[in-house]
C-alpha positions as CSV (number, residue, x, y, z in Angstrom):
1,M,-12.6,-6.6,0.5
2,N,-9.2,-5.8,2.0
3,A,-6.1,-6.3,0.2
4,T,-2.2,-6.4,0.9
5,R,0.6,-4.8,-1.1
6,T,4.2,-5.7,-0.6
7,I,6.9,-3.1,-0.3
8,Q,10.5,-4.0,-1.5
9,K,12.7,-5.4,1.2
10,E,15.4,-3.0,0.3
11,E,13.3,0.1,1.1
12,V,14.5,2.0,4.2
13,E,12.1,1.7,7.4
14,S,12.2,5.5,7.9
15,H,10.6,6.1,4.5
16,I,7.8,3.7,5.3
17,R,7.3,5.0,8.8
18,D,6.7,8.5,7.3
19,W,3.4,7.2,5.6
20,F,2.2,6.3,9.1
21,Q,3.1,9.7,10.8
22,G,2.3,13.3,10.2
23,S,-0.6,15.3,9.1
24,K,-3.7,14.0,7.4
25,G,-3.6,13.7,3.7
26,E,-3.4,11.1,0.9
27,Q,-0.8,8.5,-0.2
28,R,-0.8,6.9,-3.7
29,F,0.2,3.3,-4.3
30,P,0.6,2.4,-8.0
31,V,-0.3,-1.1,-9.1
32,K,-0.4,-2.7,-12.6
33,G,-4.0,-3.3,-13.4
34,K,-7.3,-2.0,-11.9
35,P,-8.0,-3.8,-8.6
36,Q,-11.5,-5.4,-9.1
37,G,-12.3,-6.2,-5.5
38,L,-10.9,-3.1,-3.7
39,F,-13.2,-0.1,-3.0
40,G,-13.3,3.0,-0.9
41,G,-13.8,2.1,2.8
42,D,-11.6,-1.2,2.5
43,Y,-8.2,-1.4,3.9
44,L,-4.8,-1.7,2.2
45,F,-2.3,-3.6,4.3
46,I,1.4,-3.0,3.7
47,I,3.8,-5.9,3.9
48,W,7.5,-5.3,4.6
49,R,10.1,-7.9,5.1
50,G,7.6,-10.8,5.8
51,S,5.3,-8.9,8.2
52,I,2.2,-6.5,8.0
53,Y,3.7,-3.1,8.8
54,G,0.4,-1.2,8.9
55,R,-2.8,-0.5,7.1
56,F,-4.5,2.4,5.3
57,K,-8.2,3.1,4.6
58,V,-8.8,3.1,0.8
59,K,-10.4,6.3,-0.5
60,D,-10.5,5.6,-4.2
61,I,-8.9,3.9,-7.3
62,E,-7.6,6.2,-10.0
63,E,-6.3,5.6,-13.6
64,I,-2.8,6.7,-14.2
65,A,-2.4,8.7,-17.3
66,P,-1.3,6.6,-20.4
67,G,2.6,7.0,-20.7
68,H,3.1,8.4,-17.2
69,R,5.6,6.3,-15.1
70,P,5.1,6.9,-11.4
71,V,8.1,6.9,-9.1
72,V,8.0,5.3,-5.7
73,G,10.1,4.9,-2.7
74,S,13.0,6.5,-1.2
75,R,15.1,5.7,-4.3
76,Q,12.6,7.1,-6.8
77,F,12.0,3.7,-8.5
78,E,10.1,4.1,-11.8
79,T,7.1,1.7,-11.9
80,K,4.8,0.4,-14.7
81,G,1.6,1.2,-12.6
82,T,-1.7,1.7,-14.5
83,H,-3.8,2.7,-11.5
84,N,-3.2,4.2,-8.2
85,I,-4.8,2.9,-4.8
86,V,-5.5,6.3,-3.2
87,V,-5.5,5.9,0.6
88,E,-6.1,8.3,3.7
89,A,-2.8,9.2,5.4
90,P,-1.5,8.8,8.0
91,G,-2.1,5.0,8.4
92,E,-2.2,2.8,11.4
93,I,0.9,0.8,12.4
94,A,0.5,-2.7,13.3
95,L,0.6,-3.3,17.2
96,S,1.6,-6.9,16.9
97,V,3.6,-9.1,14.4
98,I,1.2,-10.5,11.6
99,Q,3.3,-12.6,9.3
100,R,2.6,-12.5,5.6
101,K,4.6,-13.7,2.6
102,G,5.4,-11.0,0.1
103,H,4.2,-10.9,-3.4
104,V,3.9,-8.8,-6.6
105,G,0.9,-6.6,-7.0
106,I,-2.1,-6.9,-4.6
107,R,-3.8,-9.9,-3.0
108,Y,-7.2,-10.0,-1.5
109,D,-6.9,-10.8,2.3
110,E,-9.2,-9.9,5.0
111,V,-6.3,-10.0,7.6
112,K,-8.4,-11.4,10.4
113,E,-5.5,-11.2,12.8
114,W,-5.6,-7.4,12.9
115,A,-7.0,-6.6,16.3
């Protein structure tokens, strides 16, 4: 099942855009708790400022070492994530506006509007 993840509205767009450009590799999105319904081959959709910015294909879910506090974003914000959603990068940028309300953590959503 696919899921959505919200990026803080204060994040600068150039930082987000970098995830969707460049060479092939991996990107990690820390979350609190292990996503139970998200698996390799599913998609993680990124919400920023009320719309889906793009999507990534999920490779794996990995546990973060106890006591490790991952940092995220252009401001290097420290998180309390316990698991990483590992995705294939670069991702795909949305070609049209798909509205979604932001939220904490992940939400399971098929995003049927993605064409």
